[in-house]
Backbone as CSV, one residue per row, in Angstrom:
resi,resn,N_x,N_y,N_z,CA_x,CA_y,CA_z,C_x,C_y,C_z
1,MET,-12.524,-22.991,-3.225,-12.886,-24.458,-3.068,-12.151,-25.199,-2.054
2,VAL,-12.802,-26.064,-1.424,-12.068,-26.752,-0.404,-11.054,-27.566,-0.976
3,GLY,-11.133,-28.226,-2.113,-10.236,-29.090,-2.852,-8.968,-28.261,-3.286
4,LEU,-9.074,-26.985,-3.380,-7.970,-26.236,-3.689,-7.067,-25.662,-2.588
5,ALA,-7.597,-25.817,-1.306,-6.847,-25.339,-0.107,-5.521,-26.086,-0.049
6,GLU,-4.567,-25.315,0.374,-3.163,-25.963,0.560,-3.137,-26.891,1.670
7,SER,-2.272,-27.782,1.600,-2.091,-28.806,2.704,-0.613,-28.978,2.891
8,ALA,-0.223,-29.598,3.960,1.139,-29.862,4.293,1.775,-30.980,3.379
9,TYR,0.893,-31.746,2.720,1.299,-32.818,1.865,1.306,-32.504,0.462
10,ASP,1.057,-31.323,0.064,1.111,-30.777,-1.309,2.527,-31.061,-1.993
11,LEU,2.618,-31.534,-3.184,3.886,-31.677,-3.954,4.010,-30.315,-4.650
12,ARG,5.170,-29.745,-4.632,5.434,-28.454,-5.222,6.585,-28.536,-6.142
13,PHE,6.673,-28.021,-7.279,7.850,-27.812,-8.142,7.565,-26.658,-9.219
14,ARG,8.643,-26.343,-9.874,8.524,-25.358,-10.969,8.783,-26.159,-12.330
15,LEU,8.119,-25.793,-13.370,8.325,-26.437,-14.721,8.118,-25.442,-15.807
16,LEU,9.228,-25.030,-16.503,9.241,-23.947,-17.546,8.819,-22.706,-16.915
17,GLY,9.401,-22.456,-15.643,9.172,-21.120,-15.071,7.790,-21.168,-14.400
18,VAL,6.865,-22.128,-14.360,5.658,-21.976,-13.834,5.473,-22.811,-12.555
19,PRO,5.118,-22.191,-11.376,4.968,-23.081,-10.190,3.728,-23.834,-10.282
20,VAL,4.074,-25.139,-9.901,2.987,-26.253,-9.879,2.793,-26.813,-8.444
21,ARG,1.596,-26.998,-8.080,1.103,-27.494,-6.836,0.145,-28.696,-7.015
22,ILE,0.522,-29.809,-6.417,-0.346,-30.993,-6.637,-0.883,-31.387,-5.235
23,HIS,-2.237,-31.241,-5.103,-2.865,-31.561,-3.704,-3.140,-33.188,-3.685
24,PRO,-2.946,-33.607,-2.553,-3.151,-35.123,-2.325,-4.399,-35.720,-2.842
25,PHE,-5.492,-35.014,-2.921,-6.643,-35.482,-3.316,-6.587,-35.726,-4.971
26,PHE,-5.742,-35.093,-5.662,-5.573,-35.369,-7.018,-5.261,-36.856,-7.210
27,TRP,-4.246,-37.302,-6.335,-3.826,-38.763,-6.437,-4.952,-39.660,-6.093
28,LEU,-5.768,-39.303,-5.013,-6.671,-40.064,-4.413,-7.860,-40.293,-5.492
29,VAL,-8.331,-39.170,-6.034,-9.393,-39.290,-7.076,-8.998,-40.105,-8.347
30,SER,-7.735,-39.813,-8.780,-7.403,-40.630,-9.993,-7.073,-42.023,-9.638
31,ALA,-6.707,-42.331,-8.390,-6.595,-43.827,-7.971,-7.942,-44.390,-7.921
32,ILE,-8.905,-43.745,-7.345,-10.321,-44.185,-7.286,-10.926,-44.584,-8.583
33,MET,-10.730,-43.686,-9.447,-11.262,-43.831,-10.954,-10.526,-45.125,-11.603
34,GLY,-9.208,-45.259,-11.182,-8.411,-46.313,-11.759,-8.986,-47.633,-11.261
35,PHE,-9.222,-47.717,-9.926,-9.611,-48.894,-9.213,-11.045,-49.328,-9.665
36,GLN,-11.860,-48.312,-9.932,-13.201,-48.642,-10.310,-13.148,-49.474,-11.686
37,ALA,-12.165,-49.328,-12.485,-12.177,-49.971,-13.744,-11.215,-51.149,-13.718
38,TYR,-10.138,-51.010,-12.984,-9.038,-52.037,-13.003,-8.662,-52.487,-11.613
39,GLU,-9.742,-52.876,-10.833,-9.535,-53.190,-9.300,-8.602,-54.170,-9.130
40,ASN,-8.385,-55.120,-9.931,-7.421,-56.398,-9.691,-6.222,-56.212,-10.545
41,ASP,-5.875,-55.039,-11.025,-4.797,-54.840,-11.889,-4.026,-53.516,-11.394
42,ILE,-3.120,-53.745,-10.425,-2.569,-52.592,-9.841,-1.575,-51.952,-10.845
43,PRO,-0.815,-52.596,-11.748,0.001,-51.904,-12.717,-0.841,-51.026,-13.716
44,ALA,-2.048,-51.444,-14.086,-2.946,-50.649,-14.783,-3.360,-49.466,-14.196
45,VAL,-3.770,-49.631,-12.909,-4.089,-48.487,-11.952,-3.070,-47.416,-11.972
46,LEU,-1.860,-47.859,-11.633,-0.738,-46.887,-11.677,-0.448,-46.304,-13.037
47,LEU,-0.582,-47.042,-14.097,-0.280,-46.461,-15.357,-1.530,-45.391,-15.669
48,TRP,-2.756,-45.831,-15.373,-3.825,-44.841,-15.382,-3.567,-43.575,-14.713
49,MET,-3.011,-43.581,-13.411,-2.696,-42.408,-12.697,-1.758,-41.595,-13.376
50,THR,-0.581,-42.230,-13.918,0.344,-41.503,-14.497,-0.097,-40.842,-15.810
51,CYS,-0.978,-41.398,-16.520,-1.477,-40.898,-17.854,-2.323,-39.737,-17.557
52,VAL,-3.131,-39.737,-16.332,-4.042,-38.662,-16.011,-3.094,-37.496,-15.611
53,PHE,-2.059,-37.824,-14.729,-1.210,-36.669,-14.310,-0.580,-36.095,-15.535
54,VAL,0.011,-36.807,-16.424,0.635,-36.226,-17.560,-0.312,-35.386,-18.496
55,SER,-1.526,-36.007,-18.660,-2.658,-35.351,-19.558,-3.068,-34.013,-18.859
56,ILE,-3.346,-34.038,-17.694,-3.912,-32.776,-17.058,-2.908,-31.674,-16.933
57,LEU,-1.503,-32.169,-16.636,-0.605,-31.348,-16.516,-0.291,-30.563,-17.904
58,VAL,-0.363,-31.323,-19.010,-0.102,-30.873,-20.367,-1.368,-29.835,-20.599
59,HIS,-2.508,-30.203,-20.223,-3.681,-29.319,-20.597,-3.458,-28.013,-19.801
60,GLU,-3.018,-28.073,-18.497,-2.920,-26.790,-17.722,-1.801,-25.972,-18.184
61,PHE,-0.744,-26.662,-18.744,0.267,-25.894,-19.232,0.108,-25.138,-20.579
62,GLY,-0.987,-25.846,-21.250,-1.452,-24.973,-22.462,-1.945,-23.674,-22.036
63,HIS,-2.717,-23.658,-21.018,-3.335,-22.329,-20.491,-2.025,-21.544,-20.065
64,ALA,-1.157,-22.087,-19.222,-0.091,-21.403,-18.683,0.855,-20.737,-19.565
65,LEU,1.275,-21.565,-20.544,2.261,-20.932,-21.541,1.649,-19.961,-22.448
66,MET,0.326,-19.993,-22.812,-0.297,-19.044,-23.611,-0.496,-17.786,-22.707
67,SER,-0.740,-17.961,-21.385,-0.955,-16.677,-20.566,0.514,-16.082,-20.399
68,LYS,1.535,-16.949,-20.309,3.023,-16.231,-20.297,3.287,-15.456,-21.551
69,ALA,2.762,-15.922,-22.711,2.864,-15.177,-23.898,2.287,-13.815,-23.907
70,PHE,1.353,-13.546,-23.144,0.804,-12.247,-22.811,1.255,-11.585,-21.587
71,TYR,2.545,-11.969,-21.191,3.253,-11.368,-20.192,2.583,-11.422,-18.802
72,CYS,1.891,-12.549,-18.584,1.289,-12.920,-17.266,2.099,-13.890,-16.494
73,SER,1.976,-14.009,-15.125,2.677,-14.978,-14.414,1.697,-16.050,-13.884
74,PRO,1.429,-17.069,-14.649,0.512,-18.122,-14.274,1.118,-19.105,-13.196
75,SER,0.152,-19.824,-12.488,0.509,-20.913,-11.839,-0.544,-22.106,-11.948
76,VAL,-0.001,-23.319,-11.592,-0.981,-24.437,-11.848,-1.252,-25.181,-10.482
77,VAL,-2.345,-25.580,-10.435,-2.803,-26.569,-9.189,-3.535,-27.700,-9.785
78,LEU,-3.021,-28.895,-9.412,-3.713,-30.062,-9.768,-4.539,-30.537,-8.410
79,TRP,-5.731,-30.714,-8.482,-6.566,-31.113,-7.259,-7.422,-32.154,-7.557
80,GLY,-8.477,-32.490,-6.679,-9.318,-33.567,-6.641,-9.983,-33.930,-7.964
81,MET,-10.598,-32.949,-8.666,-11.390,-33.099,-9.922,-10.660,-32.888,-11.225
82,GLY,-9.372,-32.479,-11.097,-8.530,-32.099,-12.363,-7.527,-31.119,-12.051
83,GLY,-7.620,-29.963,-12.644,-6.623,-28.876,-12.562,-7.172,-27.558,-12.675
84,LEU,-6.309,-26.674,-12.360,-6.699,-25.142,-12.549,-5.489,-24.410,-12.753
85,CYS,-5.661,-23.510,-13.839,-4.495,-22.607,-14.089,-4.811,-21.143,-13.643
86,TYR,-4.048,-20.572,-12.753,-4.336,-19.204,-12.288,-3.567,-18.374,-13.361
87,SER,-4.269,-17.798,-14.402,-3.542,-17.249,-15.452,-3.702,-15.703,-15.565
88,GLN,-3.971,-15.144,-14.444,-4.061,-13.552,-14.258,-5.022,-13.033,-15.363
89,GLY,-6.255,-13.735,-15.532,-7.216,-13.149,-16.606,-7.506,-11.691,-16.550
90,GLU,-7.515,-11.099,-15.252,-7.792,-9.732,-15.131,-6.879,-8.831,-15.970
91,GLN,-5.662,-9.345,-16.381,-4.781,-8.601,-17.053,-4.919,-8.834,-18.525
92,GLN,-5.757,-9.638,-18.899,-5.914,-9.955,-20.332,-7.129,-9.295,-21.056
93,THR,-7.121,-9.121,-22.359,-8.309,-8.608,-23.048,-9.164,-9.832,-23.297
94,PRO,-10.531,-9.727,-23.646,-11.275,-10.866,-23.879,-10.674,-11.731,-24.994
95,ARG,-10.164,-11.189,-26.091,-9.605,-12.062,-26.979,-8.268,-12.848,-26.538
96,GLN,-7.629,-12.223,-25.743,-6.369,-12.817,-25.139,-6.858,-14.002,-24.223
97,ARG,-8.033,-13.700,-23.384,-8.564,-14.726,-22.607,-9.010,-15.863,-23.222
98,LEU,-9.687,-15.729,-24.547,-10.044,-16.840,-25.318,-8.975,-17.568,-25.776
99,ALA,-7.798,-16.973,-26.102,-6.628,-17.750,-26.600,-6.230,-18.601,-25.386
100,VAL,-6.116,-17.934,-24.223,-5.760,-18.803,-23.104,-6.419,-20.085,-22.747
101,ILE,-7.873,-19.764,-22.873,-8.856,-20.793,-22.695,-8.668,-21.992,-23.618
102,PHE,-8.706,-21.638,-24.828,-8.622,-22.759,-25.932,-7.214,-23.449,-26.023
103,ALA,-6.222,-22.773,-25.436,-4.825,-23.363,-25.497,-4.892,-24.577,-24.566
104,GLY,-5.568,-24.759,-23.542,-5.601,-25.893,-22.613,-5.924,-27.101,-23.411
105,PRO,-7.272,-27.251,-23.892,-7.750,-28.486,-24.545,-6.919,-28.507,-26.036
106,GLY,-6.395,-27.476,-26.501,-5.545,-27.595,-27.814,-4.285,-28.383,-27.550
107,ALA,-3.673,-28.170,-26.243,-2.522,-28.864,-25.949,-2.733,-30.384,-25.720
108,GLY,-3.914,-30.668,-25.150,-4.336,-32.054,-24.957,-4.441,-32.724,-26.359
109,PHE,-5.175,-32.081,-27.313,-5.259,-32.572,-28.583,-3.970,-32.789,-29.371
110,LEU,-3.027,-31.864,-29.037,-1.641,-32.086,-29.629,-0.966,-33.313,-29.047
111,LEU,-1.142,-33.502,-27.704,-0.657,-34.694,-27.167,-1.236,-35.967,-27.580
112,CYS,-2.635,-35.918,-27.776,-3.255,-37.029,-28.519,-2.656,-37.336,-29.930
113,GLY,-2.504,-36.306,-30.736,-1.918,-36.395,-32.044,-0.441,-36.996,-31.987
114,LEU,0.251,-36.524,-31.016,1.668,-37.027,-30.885,1.572,-38.540,-30.581
115,VAL,0.714,-39.148,-29.817,0.553,-40.530,-29.397,0.263,-41.255,-30.756
116,VAL,-0.810,-40.666,-31.536,-1.140,-41.378,-32.847,-0.056,-41.362,-33.759
117,LEU,0.835,-40.187,-33.838,1.936,-40.183,-34.761,3.005,-41.291,-34.369
118,LEU,3.348,-41.415,-32.969,4.304,-42.341,-32.628,3.796,-43.807,-32.921
119,PHE,2.557,-44.147,-32.766,2.065,-45.381,-33.095,2.159,-45.678,-34.496
120,TRP,1.914,-44.690,-35.374,2.113,-44.864,-36.847,3.590,-45.021,-37.190
121,ILE,4.483,-44.323,-36.566,5.854,-44.458,-36.912,6.334,-45.670,-36.380
122,LEU,6.075,-46.067,-35.207,6.832,-47.189,-34.461,6.194,-48.600,-34.743
123,LEU,4.782,-48.496,-34.892,4.107,-49.836,-34.909,3.442,-49.858,-36.389
124,GLY,3.381,-48.905,-37.212,2.860,-48.928,-38.570,1.411,-48.973,-38.649
125,ILE,0.781,-48.489,-37.554,-0.701,-48.368,-37.446,-1.117,-47.015,-37.878
126,SER,-1.705,-47.066,-39.142,-2.015,-45.747,-39.767,-3.028,-44.926,-38.826
127,PRO,-3.057,-43.537,-39.081,-4.064,-42.723,-38.350,-5.517,-43.221,-38.726
128,VAL,-5.724,-43.731,-39.885,-7.150,-44.117,-40.273,-7.537,-45.501,-39.419
129,ASP,-6.532,-46.382,-39.335,-6.825,-47.687,-38.553,-7.070,-47.228,-37.054
130,GLN,-6.310,-46.287,-36.582,-6.446,-45.910,-35.169,-7.737,-45.198,-34.920
131,ALA,-8.173,-44.322,-35.965,-9.488,-43.593,-35.778,-10.639,-44.505,-35.795
132,GLN,-10.460,-45.538,-36.599,-11.637,-46.620,-36.679,-11.641,-47.422,-35.337
133,PHE,-10.473,-47.703,-34.839,-10.415,-48.452,-33.627,-11.045,-47.688,-32.456
134,VAL,-10.682,-46.439,-32.351,-11.126,-45.563,-31.331,-12.673,-45.283,-31.480
135,ALA,-13.114,-45.149,-32.612,-14.530,-44.931,-32.944,-15.361,-46.148,-32.485
136,ASN,-14.799,-47.388,-32.731,-15.428,-48.540,-32.285,-15.444,-48.712,-30.812
137,GLU,-14.351,-48.368,-30.157,-14.346,-48.392,-28.716,-15.175,-47.415,-27.976
138,PHE,-15.390,-46.239,-28.647,-16.381,-45.319,-28.022,-17.736,-45.566,-28.471
139,GLY,-18.084,-46.674,-29.188,-19.335,-47.071,-29.656,-19.965,-46.133,-30.687
140,LEU,-19.034,-45.380,-31.448,-19.441,-44.423,-32.458,-19.602,-45.095,-33.825
141,SER,-19.037,-46.192,-33.919,-19.061,-46.995,-35.180,-19.097,-48.510,-34.856
142,GLN,-19.693,-49.192,-35.661,-19.780,-50.703,-35.707,-19.289,-51.431,-36.924
143,THR,-18.339,-50.603,-37.577,-17.728,-51.080,-38.854,-17.058,-52.316,-38.638
144,ARG,-17.280,-53.259,-39.474,-16.572,-54.401,-39.446,-15.515,-54.432,-40.635
145,GLY,-14.365,-54.843,-40.326,-13.297,-54.728,-41.336,-11.871,-54.902,-40.705
146,PRO,-10.829,-54.665,-41.447,-9.384,-54.910,-40.974,-9.011,-54.002,-39.909
147,PHE,-9.841,-52.849,-39.565,-9.210,-51.857,-38.787,-8.858,-52.238,-37.431
148,GLY,-9.880,-52.874,-36.678,-9.615,-53.408,-35.329,-8.710,-54.452,-35.172
149,PRO,-8.864,-55.603,-36.086,-7.736,-56.602,-36.071,-6.343,-56.112,-36.232
150,LYS,-6.261,-55.154,-37.265,-4.837,-54.547,-37.449,-4.176,-53.964,-36.273
151,PHE,-5.063,-53.205,-35.531,-4.589,-52.529,-34.366,-4.319,-53.548,-33.239
152,ILE,-5.137,-54.620,-33.117,-4.914,-55.520,-32.171,-3.659,-56.391,-32.367
153,ALA,-3.513,-56.724,-33.679,-2.303,-57.554,-34.060,-1.074,-56.808,-33.879
154,ALA,-1.042,-55.599,-34.099,0.170,-54.861,-34.056,0.711,-54.542,-32.537
155,VAL,-0.391,-54.452,-31.667,-0.130,-54.184,-30.298,0.034,-55.504,-29.481
156,ASP,-0.750,-56.519,-29.741,-0.885,-57.743,-28.981,-1.096,-57.483,-27.564
157,PRO,-2.284,-57.065,-27.189,-2.605,-56.824,-25.677,-2.596,-57.973,-24.852
158,LEU,-2.568,-59.243,-25.325,-2.501,-60.403,-24.582,-1.172,-60.658,-23.930
159,SER,-0.147,-60.099,-24.420,1.274,-60.181,-23.925,1.475,-59.031,-22.804
160,SER,2.374,-59.260,-21.902,2.439,-58.262,-20.809,2.981,-56.980,-21.357
161,GLN,3.936,-57.014,-22.294,4.412,-55.810,-22.905,3.387,-55.083,-23.708
162,GLY,2.739,-55.910,-24.580,1.664,-55.320,-25.353,0.465,-54.716,-24.743
163,LYS,0.175,-55.362,-23.522,-0.859,-54.889,-22.651,-0.496,-53.457,-21.981
164,PHE,0.641,-53.333,-21.650,1.136,-52.065,-21.163,1.067,-50.961,-22.192
165,VAL,1.546,-51.309,-23.478,1.460,-50.396,-24.521,0.052,-50.109,-24.928
166,PHE,-0.797,-51.178,-25.006,-2.170,-50.948,-25.296,-2.997,-49.933,-24.254
167,ASN,-2.767,-50.270,-22.998,-3.321,-49.473,-22.073,-2.862,-48.003,-22.051
168,ALA,-1.580,-47.791,-22.184,-0.932,-46.428,-22.311,-1.661,-45.697,-23.429
169,TYR,-1.752,-46.312,-24.464,-2.392,-45.643,-25.776,-3.847,-45.343,-25.468
170,TRP,-4.601,-46.307,-24.964,-5.999,-46.132,-24.830,-6.299,-45.070,-23.694
171,PHE,-5.500,-45.093,-22.647,-5.673,-44.125,-21.570,-5.328,-42.679,-22.148
172,LEU,-4.264,-42.595,-22.783,-3.864,-41.248,-23.248,-4.896,-40.645,-24.374
173,VAL,-5.306,-41.471,-25.277,-6.306,-41.184,-26.141,-7.702,-40.803,-25.484
174,GLN,-8.095,-41.611,-24.682,-9.332,-41.388,-23.964,-9.362,-40.114,-23.169
175,ILE,-8.326,-39.820,-22.455,-8.171,-38.611,-21.598,-8.216,-37.460,-22.454
176,ASN,-7.281,-37.481,-23.407,-6.929,-36.129,-24.148,-7.974,-35.922,-25.245
177,LEU,-8.551,-36.941,-25.846,-9.682,-36.723,-26.916,-10.994,-36.627,-26.242
178,PHE,-11.395,-37.577,-25.513,-12.749,-37.595,-25.160,-12.946,-36.557,-24.051
179,TRP,-12.029,-36.488,-23.043,-12.114,-35.523,-21.890,-12.079,-34.081,-22.617
180,GLY,-11.204,-33.922,-23.504,-11.005,-32.724,-24.181,-12.222,-32.206,-24.886
181,LEU,-12.982,-33.069,-25.538,-14.153,-32.753,-26.231,-15.141,-32.356,-25.272
182,VAL,-15.318,-33.154,-24.260,-16.279,-32.715,-23.079,-16.015,-31.459,-22.532
183,ASN,-14.680,-31.187,-22.300,-14.301,-29.839,-21.705,-14.712,-28.717,-22.549
184,LEU,-14.989,-28.934,-23.860,-15.248,-27.759,-24.834,-16.864,-27.619,-24.902
185,LEU,-17.534,-28.444,-24.211,-19.010,-28.171,-24.084,-19.260,-26.730,-23.463
186,PRO,-20.365,-26.141,-23.877,-20.675,-24.811,-23.306,-21.300,-24.873,-21.983
187,VAL,-20.514,-25.350,-21.095,-20.958,-25.548,-19.669,-19.916,-25.009,-18.742
188,TRP,-20.285,-23.869,-18.035,-19.313,-23.296,-17.065,-19.349,-24.290,-15.746
189,PRO,-18.166,-24.420,-15.202,-16.858,-23.786,-15.377,-15.832,-24.558,-16.373
190,LEU,-16.360,-25.447,-17.259,-15.501,-25.913,-18.108,-15.028,-24.924,-19.135
191,ASP,-13.925,-25.262,-19.806,-13.288,-24.316,-20.727,-14.336,-23.802,-21.766
192,GLY,-15.134,-24.674,-22.311,-16.116,-24.349,-23.289,-17.185,-23.278,-22.748
193,GLY,-17.474,-23.573,-21.478,-18.416,-22.606,-20.789,-17.958,-21.157,-20.610
194,GLN,-16.547,-21.144,-20.277,-15.955,-19.906,-20.055,-15.794,-19.110,-21.377
195,ALA,-15.578,-19.893,-22.442,-15.463,-19.288,-23.806,-16.751,-18.766,-24.222
196,THR,-17.897,-19.521,-23.890,-19.197,-19.155,-24.379,-19.547,-17.802,-23.738
197,GLN,-19.226,-17.672,-22.470,-19.581,-16.357,-21.680,-18.871,-15.140,-22.323
198,ILE,-17.485,-15.334,-22.809,-16.843,-14.244,-23.449,-17.445,-14.000,-24.840
199,LEU,-17.684,-15.012,-25.567,-18.323,-14.794,-26.790,-19.610,-14.079,-26.834
200,LEU,-20.506,-14.489,-25.784,-21.850,-13.889,-25.630,-21.649,-12.439,-25.128
201,THR,-20.483,-12.056,-24.354,-20.274,-10.727,-24.070,-19.934,-9.852,-25.210
202,PHE,-19.302,-10.416,-26.186,-19.024,-9.610,-27.377,-20.336,-9.148,-27.986
203,TYR,-21.407,-9.921,-27.862,-22.732,-9.580,-28.434,-23.371,-8.528,-27.522
204,ASP,-23.427,-8.758,-26.274,-23.981,-7.996,-25.233,-23.253,-7.885,-23.942
205,ARG,-22.458,-6.904,-23.781,-21.459,-6.701,-22.623,-22.334,-6.839,-21.350
206,SER,-23.515,-6.324,-21.162,-24.148,-6.118,-19.963,-24.847,-7.380,-19.586
207,ARG,-24.954,-8.438,-20.504,-25.826,-9.569,-20.089,-25.097,-10.788,-20.498
208,GLY,-23.926,-10.715,-21.006,-23.186,-11.873,-21.577,-22.987,-12.971,-20.472
209,GLN,-22.539,-12.454,-19.206,-22.395,-13.484,-18.130,-23.494,-14.258,-17.857
210,ARG,-24.594,-13.518,-17.691,-25.843,-14.254,-17.213,-26.381,-15.193,-18.320
211,TRP,-26.224,-14.717,-19.603,-26.640,-15.618,-20.712,-25.747,-16.944,-20.633
212,GLY,-24.552,-16.735,-20.445,-23.544,-17.897,-20.404,-23.912,-18.872,-19.334
213,HIS,-24.295,-18.459,-18.193,-24.933,-19.245,-17.176,-26.076,-19.914,-17.502
214,VAL,-26.980,-19.221,-18.269,-28.336,-19.853,-18.631,-28.030,-21.074,-19.761
215,VAL,-27.079,-20.653,-20.599,-26.777,-21.803,-21.595,-26.064,-22.981,-20.887
216,SER,-25.248,-22.700,-20.001,-24.602,-23.634,-19.202,-25.689,-24.557,-18.522
217,LEU,-26.573,-23.878,-17.852,-27.600,-24.640,-17.103,-28.461,-25.660,-18.018
218,LEU,-28.874,-25.019,-19.130,-29.673,-25.867,-20.045,-28.832,-27.034,-20.685
219,VAL,-27.686,-26.727,-21.156,-26.802,-27.746,-21.767,-26.267,-28.776,-20.783
220,ALA,-26.007,-28.481,-19.543,-25.544,-29.424,-18.468,-26.798,-30.286,-18.202
221,GLY,-27.909,-29.779,-18.060,-29.201,-30.570,-17.711,-29.521,-31.451,-18.901
222,ALA,-29.396,-30.977,-20.126,-29.723,-31.877,-21.159,-28.859,-33.053,-21.270
223,VAL,-27.480,-32.765,-21.180,-26.492,-33.820,-21.172,-26.567,-34.831,-20.115
224,ALA,-26.909,-34.323,-18.861,-27.089,-35.257,-17.902,-28.274,-36.284,-18.173
225,LEU,-29.312,-35.705,-18.664,-30.513,-36.522,-18.978,-30.229,-37.415,-20.109
226,ILE,-29.664,-36.961,-21.195,-29.364,-37.682,-22.349,-28.296,-38.808,-22.081
227,SER,-27.322,-38.442,-21.443,-26.253,-39.453,-21.069,-26.853,-40.716,-20.308
228,TYR,-27.674,-40.274,-19.205,-28.289,-41.442,-18.508,-29.341,-42.151,-19.358
229,ALA,-29.986,-41.646,-20.157,-30.925,-42.415,-20.912,-30.277,-43.306,-22.000
230,LEU,-29.125,-42.864,-22.445,-28.377,-43.635,-23.402,-27.497,-44.784,-22.806
231,THR,-26.924,-44.426,-21.634,-25.983,-45.466,-21.007,-26.466,-46.077,-19.760
232,GLN,-27.514,-45.500,-19.160,-27.970,-46.114,-17.847,-27.050,-46.045,-16.751
233,ARG,-25.991,-45.115,-16.924,-24.838,-45.003,-15.978,-24.968,-43.715,-15.420
234,LEU,-24.583,-43.581,-14.206,-24.715,-42.405,-13.316,-23.636,-41.394,-13.277
235,PHE,-22.485,-41.748,-13.689,-21.280,-40.814,-13.604,-21.518,-39.482,-14.361
236,LEU,-21.746,-39.639,-15.652,-21.968,-38.456,-16.464,-23.197,-37.687,-16.057
237,ALA,-24.381,-38.324,-15.744,-25.526,-37.844,-15.227,-25.210,-36.880,-13.930
238,VAL,-24.477,-37.580,-13.042,-24.235,-36.849,-11.774,-23.266,-35.717,-11.971
239,PHE,-22.272,-35.933,-12.907,-21.223,-34.945,-13.224,-21.910,-33.751,-13.848
240,PHE,-22.714,-33.794,-14.790,-23.284,-32.799,-15.505,-24.545,-32.196,-14.702
241,GLY,-25.267,-33.031,-13.933,-26.194,-32.568,-12.957,-25.691,-31.616,-11.994
242,TYR,-24.540,-31.942,-11.510,-23.861,-30.925,-10.436,-23.584,-29.706,-11.182
243,PHE,-23.044,-29.694,-12.419,-22.832,-28.367,-13.082,-24.028,-27.623,-13.363
244,ALA,-25.133,-28.332,-13.624,-26.474,-27.641,-13.852,-26.780,-26.897,-12.543
245,LEU,-26.691,-27.601,-11.419,-27.009,-27.079,-10.120,-26.098,-25.893,-9.904
246,VAL,-24.792,-25.927,-10.078,-23.838,-24.835,-9.778,-24.259,-23.667,-10.492
247,ASN,-24.538,-23.886,-11.844,-25.035,-22.634,-12.756,-26.311,-22.068,-12.247
248,TYR,-27.128,-22.938,-11.887,-28.525,-22.366,-11.231,-28.215,-21.563,-10.060
249,GLN,-27.294,-22.057,-9.121,-27.019,-21.121,-7.862,-26.257,-19.864,-8.374
250,VAL,-25.414,-19.898,-9.298,-24.701,-18.759,-9.684,-25.771,-17.773,-10.222
251,LEU,-26.666,-18.126,-11.073,-27.751,-17.334,-11.678,-28.534,-16.721,-10.473
252,GLN,-28.963,-17.505,-9.477,-29.696,-16.885,-8.365,-28.960,-15.807,-7.734
253,THR,-27.592,-16.059,-7.442,-26.643,-15.123,-6.766,-26.568,-13.883,-7.710
254,LEU,-26.327,-13.996,-9.050,-26.316,-12.832,-9.811,-27.671,-11.987,-9.809
255,HIS,-28.739,-12.800,-9.754,-30.029,-12.003,-9.801,-30.155,-11.189,-8.595
256,GLN,-29.847,-11.793,-7.378,-29.837,-11.091,-6.165,-28.962,-9.837,-6.180
257,ALA,-27.624,-10.053,-6.640,-26.721,-8.966,-6.613,-27.073,-7.817,-7.483
258,HIS,-27.731,-8.125,-8.599,-28.187,-7.143,-9.601,-29.374,-6.414,-8.975
259,SER,-30.278,-7.135,-8.306,-31.475,-6.439,-7.762,-31.050,-5.514,-6.764
260,MET,-29.932,-5.763,-6.066,-29.500,-4.877,-5.066,-28.480,-3.761,-5.498
261,GLY,-28.129,-3.755,-6.816,-27.246,-2.808,-7.325,-25.875,-3.199,-6.945
262,LEU,-25.435,-4.408,-6.620,-24.049,-4.660,-6.093,-23.170,-5.149,-7.086
263,TYR,-23.680,-5.498,-8.302,-22.680,-6.075,-9.307,-23.161,-5.769,-10.638
264,GLN,-22.118,-5.256,-11.431,-22.288,-5.105,-12.870,-21.414,-6.129,-13.655
265,ASP,-22.019,-6.797,-14.693,-21.134,-7.677,-15.348,-20.732,-7.428,-16.694
266,ASP,-20.668,-6.093,-17.010,-19.997,-5.680,-18.299,-18.538,-5.866,-18.405
267,GLU,-17.968,-5.921,-17.180,-16.497,-6.216,-17.131,-16.243,-7.352,-16.249
268,TRP,-17.050,-8.445,-16.364,-16.958,-9.573,-15.485,-15.757,-10.260,-15.689
269,TRP,-15.149,-10.312,-16.703,-13.759,-11.222,-16.918,-12.719,-10.559,-16.296
270,ARG,-12.756,-9.412,-15.722,-11.694,-8.655,-14.984,-11.896,-8.812,-13.436
271,LYS,-12.880,-9.544,-13.026,-13.115,-9.534,-11.498,-12.549,-10.820,-10.911
């Protein structure tokens, strides 16, 4: 992928023995996303970029540390649309590969849980109050009651300090909970799509990969249509529409390769 190509401006470091490379487009894309929502609030944009960086790094290190547990040598790249962990999947069994895949979103959910725990301990906002507030913000609940006011009263987002705390909380929950759940959808190349391919391969080794791409194509197309119908916003529609197109193109390539006898997918996870 072009976005993964190395550049002279990459930031490089090692963390917990894992090499990390951050492409400049990572900062650019996260900044663009921040400015779209908070164009007149530079501190909020910078805080958003920080939360995106921390959250995606935690996610990729979930993959990386689980890979290290299986005696592999992972590396992490943060680029334009998120991150990628090179986890030496060819050295892992399918079950080990599943563990590595689920460790990424699992790490994000743990970070979200830590944020919830800290708000409970430091501000006295119970997990129930936080869950109701988040549900209301996501439009999943319209419950009227003490939950929202309790949260707002404790944080006081109208003050400068309260606004910072509120934004940090909301950004971290939004990224690690909502993005984490989206990432588990059975859409390749998301983690959920990769896991779906492996699970389907347990059922049929020779056709699991192709079935996985068929499922990804159908789910991505459905999510694109439903999200636009419900929100009238293009972002998710374009996002999942792109994934539907990618899976369609992969299926076409696999079909051509199989018709010429060039590719067998019963050991596809080792390639």
